[in-house]
N, C-alpha and C positions, 0 to 999 in steps of 0.2 A: 586505590584498592581495586584489584581485578576480581570480578565475580561473574557468575553465569548470567545469561540473558534472563532466564526465568527469575532468579533471585533479584536481579536489578528491578524488574517490573513489579515485583511483589512489595517493594519498599514504599512506605507511606509518603515519604518526602518526594519520591519520584512520581508517584500517582498524583500528588498535589500539583505538580507542574502541568499535568494534563488537564486537571480540573479548571485551570484558569483559561484554557483555550476557548475560543469562540466557536460559533457554528461553522459550517463549511465555508471555505475561502472562495474567492472569486474563480480561481483556476479549477477548484473542485466542482463548482457549479457549472463551469464550462464543460467538464468531463461528463457530468450528469446529463447536460443538455445534448451533448454529442452522442452519448449512449442512447438517449431517447430517440434521436433523429435516425440513428443507424437501425434501430430495432422496429421502427414504426411500420415497415412493410410486413413485419412478422406479427406484431401485436403490441400491446402495452406492457411496460415493465411493471409487474405486479408481485413477483417473487424475487427476493434479493438475499444473497449470502454476503455477509460482511466478515472478512478475515482480518484479525487483529484490531478488534473494535475498541480496545482500551476502555476508557470510561464512557464511551458512547457518543462522543462529541458530534460525529457526522451522522449518527442515526436519526437525530431529530430533523436535520436538514433533508436527508434522504426521504424520510417519511412525508415531509411537507411537499417535496418536489414530485414524488411519484404516486402518493396515496396508495401504497401497496397493501396487499391482503396478507402477506407473510414476509417477515424478515427473520433470518437466523444469523445471529452475531456470535462470534467466538473469539476467544483470546487465550493466550498461554497462561495468563496470570489470574489466579483465583481472586485476589484482592481487587484487581481491575474489574473483573466481572461483578463483584459485589457492589462496587461503586456504580457500575453501569446499570445494574438492576435498580438501584435507588433512583438514578436519573430517568430511567424509562418510566417509572411510576410518576415521577414529578412532571414529566412531559406528557403523560397520559397516552403513551404509545406501547405500553407493556402488554396490552391485550392481543396484539398480533406480532409481537417480537419475542422470539425465543433466544436465550443465551446459553452458551456452552463454554466450559473451561476445557480447552482442547488445543493441542499443538496442531498448527495448520498442516503439518506433514501427515497427520493421522486422519484428517477429514477426507477420506478417499472413497466415498460412495460413488458407484457408477449409476447415477440416478437421473440425470438430465431433468433436474427439478427447477432450476432457477433461470430467470430471464437475465439477471445481472449479478456479477460477482465483483466486489470491490476489495482492493488491497491498498488502503490509504495509509496516512500517517507514516509513510516511509517504513512500514513494518518489515519489509524485506531487507532493510539495512541490517537488521539484527539476526539475519540468517547467513552466517559466514561461509557455509559450504555450498558450492554450486549444485551438487547432487540434491541437496535439500530444497534449494530454490526451484529447481526443475520439478521436483516432486510436488511442490505447492502449485506451480503453474498447471501441471498435469491434473492435479486434483480439481483445480478450478475448471478446467476444460470438461472433466467428467461430469461435474454437477450442473453444468450449463445446458440449457436446451439448445437444439440446433439453431444457429444464428444468434445465440446469446452473446452478451457483451462482457468483457473484462476491462475494468479501469483500475489505475493505481498510480502510486508515486514511489520513487526510490531516490536515494541520495546520489548526487552527481559527482564524478571525479573532478569536474571543472567548475570552480567557483571562487572562493576566497584564495588569495595568492598562495598562502602556505600550503593549502590543500592541493591546489593545482600543481605546484612544484613537486610535492610529495609523490603524486601519481605520475607525473611526467618522468620523474626519476625511476620509479618502479617499472614504467613501460619500457624503459631502455633495457630492462632485464626480463622482458616478457618471454623470451626464448627459454628462460629457466623457470620463471614463476607461473607461466601459463595463465589459467583462469584465476590464479591467486593475486594477480596484479591489483585488483580492487580491494583486497583485504586491508583493513586498518582498524585499530581499536577506536571505539566510540564510547559514548556515555557522558554523564555529567553528574553534578553534585558530589564530586570526588570519587566516583566509581568509573571503572573502565570495563567494557565488555567487547568481545570480538564482533567486528562488523564487516560490511561489504558495501563498496561504492561502485556504481555502474558508470560506464560510458554508453553512448547511444548504440554503438555497434554491438557491444556485449548484450545489452538489453534486447535488441532486435533478435540476435541469435538465439537467446534463451526462449523468448516468446514463440518464435517460429519453430524451434525444435520441439517445444511442448505441444505444437499443433495449431496454434492460432494463426489467423490470416488478417490481412488489411490492418496491419499494425501502424499506428501513428505514435510518434514520440516527439515531445517538445521539451526543451529546457525552459525554466521559468523566464529566462532572459528572452528566449524566442517567443514565448507565449505573450509576454507583456509588449514586446516590440510589435507584434501583429495587431495589438490594440492601441498602438501609438503611445505607450507608456514606457518611460525610461526605467530600467532595472539595472542596478549596479551589482553584477555577479561577484565582484570582489568583496562585497559586504554581505550579500544574501547567500542563502543555501544553494540557490540555483538548481533546485531539485528537477529531476526528469519526471514528466507526467506521460502516461501511456494509455492508449485505448486500442483494444483488439477485439476481434470477432471469432467465435467458434464457427468452423465450416458447417 
């Protein structure tokens, strides 16, 4: 069944799949550490905006890692935020964490408020239009302080064999499809929603066009290889992880 992205993430059985997830993964901790290292000449990371927080899985880890004074977490789904609020109280981090039910495209304050913005959980996979993804990147740029850091994850066009072949075929028609090469239905539990899968070149293009600099992008295969760990991209998601800085 094909439904909208918002309706997909409002469903109880979809939310339940997020509740079983653990705290931040090893590659997410790597990005948190990289962000801290990049920002240390400017100051400590103490104010954080989390885009697409879901049920809040990464918030607890982020709070433990940075000991921030303020976190603002937002998500498109009202039911996700309701579950996130429950978790924040359970983890005793609700006193400095504010939650918002809000589409990331609409969080467009020109405030330079935050040291760090995160777009984890491959949230951008569920933003099928390039114009909307660019808007989200530009919104992140606006709310970051000078030298502030953006980190995130996106789904990769290159991973499991069937997925790789699908996008290789679409790339043959890139002269027709343009930036729609990466579009593909995604979803689970019997639901399909429109999605988008990046390659490294396209991700770099979008981040730099939005105004970020010093962009680093790694596939999970590359990340694990750098740590001497084997990763079978034919079986894993092989997501792309990225780290970028506001000028």
